[in-house]
MIDOSE-1310 file (N, C-alpha, C; in nm, 2 decimals, decimal comma, always signed):
residues 142
xxxx	+0,43/-0,27/-1,63/+0,47/-0,26/-1,72/+0,40/-0,16/-1,72; +0,38/-0,13/-1,86/+0,27/-0,02/-1,89/+0,16/-0,05/-1,96; +0,05/-0,05/-1,96/-0,11/-0,08/-1,99/-0,17/+0,06/-2,10; -0,22/+0,02/-2,16/-0,21/+0,10/-2,26/-0,33/+0,01/-2,37
xxxx	-0,45/+0,13/-2,42/-0,57/+0,08/-2,50/-0,55/+0,13/-2,66; -0,57/+0,08/-2,75/-0,53/+0,13/-2,90/-0,67/+0,22/-2,93; -0,68/+0,30/-2,97/-0,78/+0,40/-3,07/-0,73/+0,43/-3,19; -0,79/+0,32/-3,23/-0,83/+0,30/-3,44/-0,90/+0,48/-3,53
xxxx	-0,80/+0,51/-3,59/-0,88/+0,62/-3,71/-0,96/+0,57/-3,80; -1,13/+0,58/-3,75/-1,17/+0,58/-3,87/-1,21/+0,64/-4,01; -1,24/+0,54/-4,08/-1,17/+0,67/-4,27/-1,19/+0,82/-4,31; -1,31/+0,89/-4,21/-1,41/+0,99/-4,17/-1,36/+1,08/-4,16
xxxx	-1,20/+1,07/-4,02/-1,20/+1,15/-3,93/-1,08/+1,19/-3,96; -1,11/+1,36/-3,94/-1,04/+1,44/-4,01/-1,04/+1,57/-3,88; -0,87/+1,62/-3,89/-0,90/+1,78/-3,83/-0,84/+1,85/-3,93; -0,83/+1,95/-3,96/-0,85/+2,06/-4,06/-0,80/+2,19/-3,95
xxxx	-0,71/+2,27/-4,03/-0,68/+2,41/-3,91/-0,61/+2,48/-3,99; -0,59/+2,65/-4,01/-0,48/+2,66/-4,06/-0,41/+2,59/-4,00; -0,29/+2,69/-4,11/-0,22/+2,69/-4,09/-0,10/+2,81/-4,18; -0,07/+2,83/-3,97/-0,08/+2,98/-4,04/+0,08/+3,03/-4,08
xxxx	+0,15/+2,99/-4,10/+0,29/+3,01/-4,06/+0,41/+2,96/-4,01; +0,53/+2,97/-4,04/+0,66/+2,94/-3,93/+0,62/+3,04/-3,80; +0,68/+2,99/-3,73/+0,70/+3,15/-3,64/+0,81/+3,14/-3,60; +0,91/+3,20/-3,54/+1,07/+3,22/-3,55/+0,98/+3,27/-3,34
xxxx	+1,16/+3,16/-3,36/+1,19/+3,12/-3,20/+1,27/+3,25/-3,14; +1,24/+3,38/-3,21/+1,38/+3,39/-3,17/+1,32/+3,55/-3,13; +1,32/+3,68/-3,17/+1,26/+3,79/-3,26/+1,05/+3,79/-3,23; +1,02/+3,82/-3,23/+0,78/+3,85/-3,31/+0,81/+3,89/-3,43
xxxx	+0,69/+3,83/-3,55/+0,65/+3,91/-3,63/+0,54/+3,83/-3,67; +0,51/+3,97/-3,72/+0,35/+3,96/-3,78/+0,24/+3,84/-3,76; +0,15/+3,80/-3,79/+0,16/+3,70/-3,83/+0,13/+3,69/-3,99; +0,12/+3,60/-4,10/+0,07/+3,66/-4,28/-0,04/+3,56/-4,26
xxxx	-0,05/+3,60/-4,39/-0,18/+3,57/-4,39/-0,23/+3,39/-4,42; -0,25/+3,32/-4,43/-0,33/+3,18/-4,44/-0,21/+3,19/-4,51; -0,12/+3,07/-4,51/-0,09/+3,04/-4,63/-0,10/+2,87/-4,74; -0,17/+2,77/-4,58/-0,20/+2,67/-4,65/-0,30/+2,54/-4,49
xxxx	-0,36/+2,46/-4,57/-0,52/+2,47/-4,44/-0,42/+2,33/-4,41; -0,39/+2,32/-4,30/-0,37/+2,21/-4,20/-0,45/+2,04/-4,20; -0,42/+1,95/-4,23/-0,47/+1,89/-4,17/-0,40/+1,74/-4,08; -0,48/+1,72/-3,92/-0,36/+1,72/-3,89/-0,38/+1,52/-3,91
xxxx	-0,48/+1,50/-3,94/-0,42/+1,30/-3,93/-0,36/+1,30/-4,12; -0,38/+1,40/-4,17/-0,30/+1,33/-4,31/-0,17/+1,40/-4,28; -0,20/+1,43/-4,23/+0,01/+1,52/-4,17/+0,05/+1,36/-4,04; +0,01/+1,28/-4,00/+0,03/+1,23/-3,86/+0,02/+1,11/-3,91
xxxx	-0,04/+1,11/-4,02/-0,10/+0,96/-3,98/-0,08/+0,90/-4,17; +0,01/+0,80/-4,17/+0,01/+0,79/-4,30/-0,02/+0,65/-4,36; -0,09/+0,52/-4,25/-0,12/+0,41/-4,28/-0,25/+0,44/-4,21; -0,40/+0,49/-4,21/-0,54/+0,53/-4,13/-0,59/+0,32/-4,06
xxxx	-0,60/+0,17/-4,17/-0,59/+0,11/-4,11/-0,51/+0,02/-4,05; -0,36/+0,07/-4,02/-0,27/+0,08/-3,88/-0,21/+0,13/-3,81; -0,24/+0,24/-3,76/-0,23/+0,35/-3,69/-0,32/+0,40/-3,57; -0,30/+0,33/-3,49/-0,33/+0,36/-3,32/-0,29/+0,48/-3,23
xxxx	-0,34/+0,56/-3,16/-0,31/+0,60/-3,06/-0,27/+0,54/-2,94; -0,22/+0,57/-2,86/-0,19/+0,51/-2,64/-0,15/+0,64/-2,62; -0,24/+0,66/-2,50/-0,16/+0,71/-2,34/-0,01/+0,66/-2,34; +0,07/+0,78/-2,27/+0,12/+0,70/-2,21/+0,17/+0,60/-2,05
xxxx	+0,15/+0,57/-1,99/+0,09/+0,55/-1,82/+0,29/+0,46/-1,86; +0,31/+0,58/-1,70/+0,43/+0,55/-1,64/+0,56/+0,67/-1,73; +0,67/+0,65/-1,66/+0,77/+0,70/-1,69/+0,94/+0,70/-1,70; +0,83/+0,55/-1,79/+1,01/+0,45/-1,82/+1,07/+0,52/-1,94
xxxx	+1,00/+0,60/-2,06/+1,05/+0,64/-2,12/+1,08/+0,79/-2,16; +1,14/+0,85/-2,03/+1,11/+1,00/-2,05/+1,21/+1,12/-2,07; +1,27/+0,99/-2,09/+1,44/+1,11/-2,13/+1,42/+1,06/-2,28; +1,33/+0,98/-2,36/+1,32/+1,00/-2,49/+1,16/+1,03/-2,53
xxxx	+1,16/+1,15/-2,50/+1,05/+1,27/-2,47/+0,89/+1,20/-2,48; +0,88/+1,07/-2,43/+0,71/+1,06/-2,38/+0,75/+1,03/-2,18; +0,63/+1,11/-2,24/+0,68/+1,19/-2,02/+0,42/+1,03/-2,00; +0,44/+1,09/-1,87/+0,33/+1,02/-1,88/+0,21/+1,17/-1,92
xxxx	+0,16/+1,10/-2,00/+0,01/+1,10/-2,03/-0,01/+1,17/-2,14; +0,09/+1,22/-2,22/+0,16/+1,21/-2,38/+0,05/+1,10/-2,49; +0,04/+1,17/-2,51/-0,02/+1,04/-2,65/+0,08/+1,04/-2,76; +0,09/+0,91/-2,77/+0,21/+0,82/-2,92/+0,11/+0,77/-2,99
xxxx	+0,19/+0,83/-3,11/+0,07/+0,72/-3,28/+0,19/+0,64/-3,27; +0,12/+0,54/-3,34/+0,13/+0,39/-3,34/+0,18/+0,32/-3,48; +0,19/+0,32/-3,59/+0,23/+0,25/-3,72/+0,23/+0,10/-3,69; +0,09/+0,02/-3,76/+0,13/-0,13/-3,77/+0,28/-0,14/-3,93
xxxx	+0,20/-0,11/-4,00/+0,25/-0,09/-4,13/+0,41/-0,05/-4,12; +0,48/-0,04/-4,11/+0,63/+0,03/-4,08/+0,75/-0,08/-4,02; +0,78/-0,12/-4,08/+0,91/-0,23/-4,01/+0,98/-0,17/-3,85; +0,94/-0,26/-3,83/+1,10/-0,23/-3,73/+1,16/-0,21/-3,78
xxxx	+1,26/-0,16/-3,60/+1,43/-0,15/-3,64/+1,45/-0,11/-3,61; +1,63/-0,13/-3,57/+1,74/-0,13/-3,46/+1,68/-0,04/-3,42; +1,67/+0,00/-3,26/+1,73/+0,10/-3,16/+1,54/+0,23/-3,25; +1,51/+0,19/-3,30/+1,30/+0,27/-3,32/+1,29/+0,21/-3,16
xxxx	+1,09/+0,29/-3,17/+1,03/+0,30/-3,03/+0,96/+0,24/-3,06; +0,88/+0,16/-3,03/+0,77/+0,03/-3,03/+0,71/+0,00/-2,98; +0,62/+0,04/-2,90/+0,53/-0,05/-2,80/+0,53/-0,23/-2,89; +0,51/-0,26/-2,72/+0,62/-0,43/-2,80/+0,46/-0,51/-2,66
xxxx	+0,47/-0,62/-2,72/+0,40/-0,71/-2,69/+0,45/-0,82/-2,55; +0,47/-0,83/-2,47/+0,55/-0,93/-2,35/+0,54/-0,99/-2,32; +0,57/-1,12/-2,27/+0,49/-1,20/-2,10/+0,25/-1,13/-2,11; +0,25/-1,15/-2,19/+0,09/-1,13/-2,19/+0,03/-0,90/-2,16
xxxx	+0,19/-0,85/-2,19/+0,19/-0,71/-2,14/+0,23/-0,61/-2,25; +0,13/-0,50/-2,27/+0,21/-0,42/-2,40/+0,35/-0,35/-2,27; +0,36/-0,28/-2,36/+0,54/-0,18/-2,33/+0,58/-0,08/-2,46; +0,62/+0,04/-2,40/+0,70/+0,12/-2,54/+0,80/+0,09/-2,45
xxxx	+0,95/+0,11/-2,59/+1,00/+0,10/-2,54/+1,13/+0,18/-2,67; +1,29/+0,14/-2,65/+1,37/+0,12/-2,79/+1,41/+0,05/-2,79; +1,46/-0,06/-2,89/+1,40/-0,22/-2,93/+1,56/-0,22/-3,02; +1,62/-0,28/-2,92/+1,78/-0,34/-2,95/+1,76/-0,43/-3,05
xxxx	+1,84/-0,42/-3,19/+1,80/-0,53/-3,26/+1,93/-0,61/-3,28; +2,02/-0,69/-3,30/+2,11/-0,72/-3,35/+2,21/-0,92/-3,28; +2,32/-0,89/-3,38/+2,34/-1,04/-3,33/+2,24/-1,14/-3,33; +2,08/-1,23/-3,33/+1,99/-1,23/-3,33/+1,95/-1,23/-3,16
xxxx	+1,97/-1,09/-3,13/+1,94/-1,11/-3,00/+1,83/-0,95/-3,02; +1,74/-0,94/-2,95/+1,65/-0,88/-2,92/+1,65/-0,83/-2,76; +1,68/-0,64/-2,70/+1,68/-0,57/-2,56/+1,55/-0,46/-2,59; +1,49/-0,48/-2,49/+1,39/-0,34/-2,51/+1,46/-0,24/-2,39
xxxx	+1,49/-0,07/-2,48/+1,53/-0,04/-2,37/+1,51/+0,09/-2,26; +1,46/+0,10/-2,16/+1,41/+0,22/-2,16/+1,53/+0,33/-2,13; +1,39/+0,46/-2,10/+1,48/+0,58/-2,13/+1,39/+0,65/-1,99; +1,49/+0,56/-1,90/+1,51/+0,68/-1,69/+1,61/+0,73/-1,65
xxxx	+1,77/+0,75/-1,75/+1,81/+0,79/-1,65/+1,85/+0,82/-1,46; +1,70/+0,89/-1,47/+1,70/+0,88/-1,32/+1,63/+0,77/-1,21; +1,61/+0,71/-1,25/+1,52/+0,60/-1,19/+1,61/+0,46/-1,23; +1,62/+0,46/-1,19/+1,69/+0,17/-1,17/+1,66/+0,16/-1,17
xxxx	+1,56/+0,11/-1,13/+1,47/+0,07/-1,16/+1,39/-0,05/-1,29; +1,39/+0,14/-1,39/+1,39/+0,06/-1,46/+1,62/-0,01/-1,56; +1,54/-0,18/-1,58/+1,59/-0,20/-1,73/+1,56/-0,23/-1,79; +1,68/-0,24/-1,90/+1,63/-0,36/-2,00/+1,60/-0,47/-2,04
xxxx	+1,55/-0,54/-2,12/+1,46/-0,61/-2,08/+1,45/-0,68/-2,20; +1,58/-0,87/-2,15/+1,61/-0,89/-2,27/+1,55/-0,99/-2,31; +1,47/-1,01/-2,43/+1,38/-1,14/-2,48/+1,51/-1,26/-2,48; +1,36/-1,34/-2,52/+1,43/-1,46/-2,49/+1,40/-1,57/-2,60
xxxx	+1,37/-1,69/-2,67/+1,28/-1,76/-2,68/+1,16/-1,76/-2,62; +1,16/-1,80/-2,52/+1,11/-1,79/-2,39/+1,01/-1,74/-2,37; +1,05/-1,63/-2,43/+0,89/-1,53/-2,38/+0,79/-1,50/-2,53; +0,66/-1,53/-2,47/+0,55/-1,44/-2,61/+0,59/-1,29/-2,60
xxxx	+0,65/-1,29/-2,70/+0,69/-1,12/-2,77/+0,62/-1,12/-2,93; +0,60/-1,06/-2,93/+0,60/-0,91/-3,07/+0,60/-0,78/-3,12; +0,65/-0,77/-3,16/+0,71/-0,61/-3,16/+0,59/-0,55/-3,31; +0,41/-0,50/-3,14/+0,39/-0,44/-3,25/+0,34/-0,34/-3,27
xxxx	+0,41/-0,26/-3,29/+0,40/-0,17/-3,39/+0,48/+0,02/-3,42; +0,51/+0,03/-3,44/+0,65/+0,14/-3,47/+0,60/+0,33/-3,44; +0,61/+0,38/-3,27/+0,57/+0,50/-3,31/+0,65/+0,57/-3,42; +0,52/+0,61/-3,43/+0,65/+0,76/-3,53/+0,56/+0,89/-3,46
xxxx	+0,53/+0,95/-3,41/+0,51/+1,04/-3,29/+0,44/+1,05/-3,14; +0,50/+1,16/-3,11/+0,46/+1,18/-2,96/+0,37/+1,30/-2,90; +0,23/+1,27/-2,87/+0,18/+1,43/-2,87/+0,11/+1,48/-2,75; +0,26/+1,60/-2,69/+0,22/+1,61/-2,55/+0,12/+1,71/-2,57
xx	+0,14/+1,76/-2,39/+0,07/+1,92/-2,37/+0,16/+1,94/-2,32; +0,13/+2,09/-2,31/+0,29/+2,16/-2,23/+0,19/+2,25/-2,16
C-alpha cells in the first residue's frame, strides 16, 4: 500500500499572488491588468485545522488523476460519501482510493486500468479500518 506523511498548515501560512484573469485555451489574447489577489491557501483549504497534504507514492490511482509525486489535499472535516476519493487507514497502513459505500459494505477501489495488480479491497469487520480524510484537490507538476 501507499505510504503517507501528512503536512499540517499553520494558521499564519499563506501564499498570495496576482490572478491576472482568465486565459483562453484557443487563440492567445493579451493579459489584462491585475484583477484580484489570489491566496492559494484560502482557495484550496476550507478547514485549516483538519487539512493535510500528502505526496502520492504509487500508481494505483493514475486513472483518477493522481500520479506518482502529485500532492493531494485531504480534509478530515468533510464527511466521506459514496465514490469519494479518500485517504484510508486499513490494517496499519494508509492508502488513497475511491470509496464505494453501500449495502452496509465498503470497498476501496483502485483506478489503474493498465495494471491488474491493483484490485478492490473489501473492508470487513476483521479489518482495522477508517476513512481518514477526503481528497479535495490534486496538485500536479507539469
